Phi, psi and omega in degrees: 000137178292134182232119175220177178258144181230122184250132170244110188310323184284340184229344176133192183247138182233142168286139184299340175293340181269358185254138172249118177268124186242130178228155171287312186236147177300327180295337177288334181266334187060217177252013182292339186245019182301330183265012183236166174288120181231158174223125175249112190273336193086181187268137173109156184292322181295312179295320180300316179297311183297307186287331174293317177301318178298314182294324178297318178298321182284311190265340181050054185290155173258352178208136175246128177240119177261121176238143179169185183268158177201163175256159176201140174268350184255318184264146184289142174305140180091355180269161177251133185233137177264110179272127183239349177226150187218146174214160177268100185292342179260007175273103187220096177236037182295332178294341177261008176094009179265157178289155174304138177075356182282133174273116183301144174057035181228151176265011177294146175296143176292315172251110185281119176261104182204038178240134176289134173280128185233127170056206181257022176292147175300145180260149180206162170264133181256127174261111180263142178203161182266033169218151181285127184271120178230016179211053185288123176220015183285145172264348183282335179215149185250346182230143178234140172210194183235005184222333193302321179302312181297319180295317179295322181295312179297314180302318180294316179299326181270357180060044178245125178307143187229125176242129182235117176235123183248142173263123183281111184262341184203169183269010182050044183227200182300334180264004188303312184294321178292315180296316181296316180300321178297323182287325190265322186264000000 
């Protein structure tokens, strides 16, 4: 395994052997991360939770970095965004008296703050959900994906620093599925 140092000014320097790079799909990583500890979770929050936990047991990382694609109605396609807050955009039990995104009978934050701020990249809140977003009009989150909330949640529970950088692949609009497919396949 290739070993170099990676510095995040706000929290310190890590040997790359101490870092776990997490992607939903292998196509998001290409072959750029072949020499590093990686975890490919598959799509969705449930798979992300399970496979990240498995990878943590194997690699014992001191830092988790989530890289991957996301949609946005605010940021331009092709840009990189640093997500520092996360919510479950499909957690909706307001008819039962709960707040939007709130997990009932849980002490979890509705908007999970667990992302390292990195560099001068634009910051955003990521709304994760188990459906593909093609009509984004929310003001509560600016970026959408299907795994980051789960990854941030597990990282926080395990007390492992978490950095999330998303590549905007689509506008989370009527062309989202076509644009995302072009980027990934």
